[in-house]
C-alpha positions in Angstrom: 131.0 107.3 68.3 131.0 104.5 65.9 128.6 101.6 66.5 129.7 98.1 66.4 126.9 96.9 64.5 128.7 94.3 62.8 129.2 92.5 66.1 125.5 92.8 67.0 123.8 89.4 67.5 120.4 88.4 66.3 117.9 90.0 68.8 115.5 87.5 70.0 112.1 88.9 71.3 112.5 89.1 75.1 109.5 89.8 77.4 109.6 92.6 79.9 110.8 91.3 83.4 108.0 89.5 85.2 107.6 87.8 88.4 106.5 84.3 89.0 102.9 85.2 89.9 102.6 87.3 86.7 103.9 84.4 84.5 101.3 82.2 86.3 98.5 84.5 85.6 99.5 85.0 82.0 99.6 81.2 81.3 96.2 80.8 83.1 94.7 83.5 80.8 96.1 81.9 77.7 94.5 78.7 78.7 91.2 80.3 79.2 91.5 82.1 75.9 92.0 78.7 74.0 89.1 77.2 75.9 86.9 80.0 74.8 88.1 79.8 71.2 87.4 75.9 71.1 83.8 76.6 72.8 83.0 79.1 70.0 84.2 76.7 67.3 82.1 73.9 68.8 79.1 76.1 69.0 79.5 77.0 65.5 79.7 73.4 64.3 76.6 72.6 66.3 74.7 75.4 64.6 75.6 74.2 61.2 74.8 70.6 62.3 71.2 71.7 63.5 70.5 73.5 60.4 71.5 70.6 58.3 69.4 68.3 60.5 66.3 70.7 60.1 66.5 70.4 56.3 66.7 66.6 56.5 63.8 66.5 59.0 61.6 68.7 56.8 62.5 66.7 53.7 61.5 63.5 55.4 58.4 64.9 56.8 57.2 65.9 53.4 58.0 62.5 52.1 56.6 60.0 54.5 54.7 60.0 58.0 56.5 57.0 58.7 60.0 58.4 58.5 58.7 61.3 60.5 57.5 58.9 63.2 60.8 57.2 63.2 62.7 60.4 63.4 60.5 61.6 66.3 60.8 58.3 68.2 62.2 58.5 71.8 62.9 55.0 72.2 66.2 53.6 73.2 68.7 53.8 70.3 66.5 56.1 68.2 68.3 58.5 66.2 66.8 61.5 67.8 68.1 60.5 71.2 71.6 61.2 72.7 73.2 58.2 74.6 75.6 58.7 77.4 78.5 57.8 75.2 77.4 60.6 72.8 77.3 63.1 75.7 81.2 62.5 76.0 83.1 65.2 78.1 83.9 68.3 76.2 86.2 71.1 77.5 83.7 73.6 76.3 81.2 72.2 79.1 83.6 74.0 81.6 82.3 77.3 80.0 79.1 76.9 82.0 80.5 77.0 85.5 80.3 80.5 86.7 82.4 81.6 89.8 81.5 84.9 91.5 83.9 86.3 94.0 82.3 87.2 97.5 85.3 88.9 98.8 85.7 92.5 99.6 87.2 94.8 96.9 90.3 95.3 99.1 92.1 93.9 102.2 94.2 96.0 104.5 97.1 94.7 106.6 96.1 96.1 110.2 98.3 98.2 112.3 100.2 101.4 111.9 103.7 101.7 110.5 106.4 103.6 112.3 107.8 106.6 110.6 110.6 106.1 108.2 113.9 108.1 109.1 113.7 110.1 105.8 116.7 112.7 105.4 115.6 116.4 106.2 116.8 117.6 102.6 116.1 116.4 99.1 114.0 113.4 98.5 113.8 109.6 99.5 111.6 106.6 99.0 111.5 103.0 100.0 110.0 100.3 97.7 109.6 96.6 98.2 110.2 94.9 94.8 107.1 93.2 93.4 104.9 94.7 96.2 104.6 98.5 96.4 105.9 101.8 97.7 106.4 101.5 101.5 107.0 105.1 101.9 108.4 108.4 100.4 109.1 112.0 101.5 106.1 114.2 101.0 107.7 116.9 98.7 108.4 114.7 95.7 109.3 116.7 92.6 111.1 116.0 89.4 114.9 116.9 89.8 118.1 116.1 88.0 119.3 112.5 88.9 122.9 112.3 87.6 124.1 108.9 86.9 121.1 107.1 88.3 120.0 107.6 84.7 122.3 104.7 83.8 119.9 102.3 85.7 117.4 102.8 82.7 120.4 102.5 80.3 121.3 99.1 81.7 117.7 98.0 82.1 117.1 98.6 78.4 120.2 96.9 77.2 119.6 93.8 79.2 116.0 93.6 78.1 117.1 93.9 74.4 120.2 91.9 74.7 119.8 89.4 77.7 122.8 87.7 79.0 122.6 84.1 80.7 124.4 83.1 83.8 128.0 84.4 83.8 128.3 84.6 80.0 129.9 87.7 78.5 127.6 88.0 75.4 128.7 89.6 72.0 132.3 90.9 71.9 133.1 94.3 70.6 136.4 95.7 69.2 137.0 99.4 70.3 137.9 101.6 67.4 139.9 105.0 67.2 136.6 106.8 67.3 135.8 105.1 70.6 139.3 106.3 71.9 138.6 109.7 70.9 135.3 109.6 72.8 137.1 108.7 75.8 139.6 111.6 75.3 136.6 114.0 75.0 135.0 112.6 78.1 138.1 113.1 80.1 138.6 116.6 79.0 135.0 117.4 80.0 135.8 115.9 83.4 132.9 113.2 83.1 133.2 109.8 84.6 134.9 107.4 82.1 137.0 104.4 81.5 139.9 104.4 79.0 139.5 102.4 75.7 141.9 101.9 73.1 141.6 101.0 69.4 141.7 97.2 69.0 140.6 96.5 72.6 138.1 93.7 73.0 135.2 94.1 75.4 132.1 91.9 75.7 128.6 93.1 76.8 129.1 92.1 80.4 132.3 94.2 80.6 130.5 97.1 79.1 127.7 96.9 81.8 130.3 96.6 84.5 132.0 99.8 83.2 128.5 101.5 83.1 127.4 100.6 86.5 130.6 100.5 88.6 132.9 103.3 87.5 129.7 104.8 85.8 131.4 105.4 82.5 129.6 108.0 80.4 131.5 107.0 77.3 130.3 103.4 77.8 126.7 104.7 78.1 127.0 106.4 74.7 128.5 103.2 73.3 125.8 100.9 74.6 123.0 103.4 73.4 124.2 103.6 70.0 124.7 99.8 69.7 121.2 99.2 71.1 119.2 101.7 69.2 121.4 102.9 66.2 121.9 106.4 67.7 121.8 108.3 71.1 118.7 110.2 70.1 116.9 107.0 69.3 118.0 105.2 72.6 116.8 108.3 74.6 113.4 108.0 72.8 113.2 104.4 74.0 114.2 105.4 77.6 111.3 108.0 77.8 108.8 105.5 76.1 109.8 103.0 78.7 109.5 105.4 81.6 106.0 106.3 80.5 105.0 102.8 80.1 106.3 101.9 83.6 104.4 105.1 84.9 107.5 106.4 86.7 106.4 109.7 88.3 108.2 112.7 87.1 110.7 110.9 85.0 112.1 112.2 81.7 115.4 111.5 80.2 117.6 113.7 78.1 120.6 111.6 77.7 121.7 108.0 78.4 124.2 108.9 81.1 122.8 111.7 83.3 125.4 114.4 82.5 122.6 116.4 81.0 120.7 118.0 83.9 117.5 117.5 81.9 117.6 113.8 82.8 115.2 114.1 85.9 113.0 112.0 88.0 111.9 111.6 91.6 112.9 109.3 94.5 109.8 107.2 93.9 110.6 107.0 90.1 114.1 106.0 90.7 113.4 103.4 93.6 110.7 101.9 91.3 112.9 101.6 88.4 115.8 100.1 90.4 113.4 97.5 91.7 112.5 96.6 88.2 116.0 96.5 87.0 117.1 94.5 89.8 114.8 91.6 88.8 117.7 90.7 86.4 120.0 88.4 88.1 122.7 89.5 85.8 122.4 93.0 86.9 122.3 92.1 90.6 125.5 90.3 90.2 127.2 93.2 88.4 126.3 95.9 91.0 127.3 93.5 93.9 130.8 93.2 92.6 133.5 94.8 94.8 135.8 95.2 91.9 136.0 94.7 88.0 139.1 94.0 85.8 139.3 95.4 82.3 141.8 94.9 79.6 143.0 98.5 79.5 141.8 100.2 82.6 142.8 97.3 84.8 141.3 96.8 88.3 138.6 99.2 89.2 137.3 99.1 92.7 133.5 99.8 93.7 134.2 103.0 95.6 131.4 104.8 93.9 128.8 102.9 96.1 130.1 102.9 99.6 127.0 101.0 100.8 127.7 97.8 99.0 128.5 95.1 101.2 127.3 96.7 104.4 124.3 94.9 106.0 123.6 92.8 103.0 123.4 95.7 100.6 123.9 94.4 97.0 123.9 97.8 94.9 122.5 99.7 93.0 123.9 102.9 91.8 125.4 106.3 92.8 125.4 109.5 91.0 126.7 113.2 91.2 126.7 116.4 89.3 126.5 120.0 90.5 123.0 120.2 89.3 121.8 117.1 91.0 123.9 116.9 94.1 124.6 113.4 95.5 122.2 110.5 94.8 122.4 106.9 96.0 120.2 103.9 95.2 120.6 100.9 97.5 119.0 97.4 97.6 119.1 94.4 100.1 117.5 91.0 100.4 115.5 90.6 103.7 113.9 87.5 105.0 110.4 88.0 106.3 108.7 85.1 107.8 110.9 82.7 105.7 110.0 84.6 102.5 112.9 86.4 100.7 112.1 90.0 99.4 114.2 92.7 97.8 114.0 96.2 99.5 115.0 99.2 97.5 115.6 102.7 98.8 117.2 105.9 97.6 118.1 109.3 98.5 118.5 112.1 95.7 119.2 115.7 95.7 121.5 115.6 98.6 124.2 118.1 99.4 126.6 116.0 101.5 128.7 113.1 100.6 128.0 109.6 99.1 129.1 108.1 102.6 126.4 110.2 104.1 123.8 109.1 101.5 124.9 105.5 102.4 124.3 106.2 106.0 120.8 107.4 105.2 120.0 104.3 103.1 121.3 101.9 105.8 118.9 103.6 108.3 116.0 103.4 105.8 116.5 99.8 105.1 116.9 98.8 108.8 113.6 100.8 109.6 111.6 99.2 106.7 112.8 95.8 107.7 111.4 96.3 111.1 107.9 97.0 109.6 107.8 94.2 107.2 105.8 91.2 108.4 104.2 88.0 107.0 100.5 88.6 107.5 97.5 86.3 107.3 95.0 88.2 105.0 92.4 85.6 104.2 91.8 82.6 106.7 91.9 79.0 105.6 88.3 77.7 104.8 87.0 81.2 104.4 84.1 81.7 101.9 85.6 83.5 98.9 83.1 82.8 96.0 80.0 81.0 94.8 80.0 78.5 91.9 77.0 77.8 89.7 76.3 75.7 86.6 74.5 76.8 83.6 72.5 73.5 83.1 70.7 73.0 86.5 71.8 76.2 88.4 73.3 73.9 91.2 75.3 76.3 93.5 78.3 75.5 95.8 80.1 77.7 98.2 83.8 78.3 97.2 86.4 78.2 100.0 90.0 78.8 100.3 91.9 75.7 101.0 94.5 77.1 103.3 95.2 80.5 104.9 96.7 83.0 102.6 99.6 84.9 103.9 101.6 87.9 102.3 104.7 90.0 103.0 103.6 93.6 103.7 103.3 96.3 106.2 100.8 97.8 108.3 98.4 99.9 106.0 99.2 98.0 102.8 96.1 97.6 100.7 95.6 94.5 98.6 93.0 93.4 96.1 91.8 89.8 96.3 90.6 88.2 93.1 89.3 84.7 92.6 90.6 83.4 89.2 88.8 80.4 87.9 90.9 77.5 86.3 89.4 75.0 83.9 89.3 71.5 85.6 90.3 68.4 83.8 88.4 67.6 80.5 86.9 64.6 82.1 85.2 66.5 84.9 82.0 68.0 83.3 80.6 64.5 82.6 80.9 63.3 86.1 80.3 66.8 87.8 82.5 68.3 90.3 83.1 66.6 93.6 83.3 68.4 97.0 86.9 69.6 97.7 87.5 69.9 93.9 90.0 72.9 93.1 88.4 75.2 90.6 90.9 78.3 90.6 93.2 80.3 92.7 92.9 83.3 95.0 95.2 86.0 93.5 96.3 88.8 95.9 97.1 91.9 93.8 99.8 94.3 95.2 100.3 97.8 94.0 103.3 96.6 92.1 102.5 93.0 91.3 100.4 90.0 92.2 100.9 86.9 94.4 98.9 83.5 94.6 97.1 83.2 97.9 96.2 79.5 97.3 93.8 77.2 95.7 90.0 77.6 96.0 87.9 74.5 96.3 84.2 73.6 96.2 82.3 72.9 99.4 79.6 70.7 98.0 79.4 68.5 94.8 78.1 69.8 91.6 75.9 67.4 89.6 77.0 66.7 85.9 75.0 68.1 82.8 72.0 66.1 81.6 72.5 64.0 78.6 72.5 66.0 75.3 72.9 69.3 77.2 74.9 72.0 75.0 76.7 74.9 76.7 75.3 78.4 75.9 78.2 80.5 77.3 81.8 80.8 78.3 83.7 80.8 81.6 83.8 84.2 83.0 
């Protein structure tokens, strides 16, 4: 297959998919890092200033007692004193406010979950995107996953070449070699779409062909475009699977034709949840049909679950080695919060319609067990704050009740994350009720902000001339 490198756009640096909480945490960490760097620069400057001052003082002492007396004077306006104006607020002063969490290492949502209706054969799993694994069959092992492999192909292509809105992205001109690759796929009885030399297809259309009719020839085309060769792309797939810690997952090709492309139900459900963070992919897999220049109208008969009970995708797959496989996803409203529930059944020996029925039953059961739970009460003590200049202490409370979407037995890790207050605050102290950070509730698959944390009592400002000795931690 010939790569259309001449049509390849400049590849901007694109971060891995992230949820809003992660972006918030990353911005906070960057702000803290910059604050620490400024504090260190100021400390170094003060050291240099003190050394220079010591040299001057010693010189003056050796020259005249009068000068020494003047230098040592503590009267108003003397050079050795520091006026309130000179003790101007410094963002480095924040480095001395220590916040120590008093929360337990974990919080468990009470209750007991009802058993999920897993099929009696093969494997299955249910994942809530950004939260965690809700349940899985107990005999998970690495097995061929057929065209579910293409979820990783789409994930990497969109990560490296993101699309915006309904845009089509770069346009490719099919060649005679691409037409020959289609003939070869047809003769091998692989899933494919017809392409002809001179046909124009954009990136969105290629992704549509990849995910809906599950075209193996298009998977190869996208792999070569993205990485230069199928071999290099497969290496990226495996590196990504390792980085995402997908259990039992290893790829031998970009399409799943090779039975060496293997995973588990947990691995595929987790991957699908990450891939579906892309609104572009969500819109593609939810389409009832697509229209391509040569192949014409292609209906989404490959995923019989789409459109049933709010299901918006994701992917089906079948080979003799893998049996039937189906990953489904649906939005669910839980206490006014919208979450994406993903489930899959793999290694089945029935029909895709049977797999769709299994997924619908899993989604229904999972939805019944999802709830909005209060995990930390409003005004609960979550930490203690202490200053470095006079060791004033104040209890830190959660401003409002922290509630999360979860299920009985879900374990979360609460963490109090300090946030630098306004620059002007240290000179005046911190008043009671001042927000000094956030409660972060860490899920197995992500993190959520539980709410602002506030001081119960005021903290006095530093004395005039005080210099910080540490950084915020």
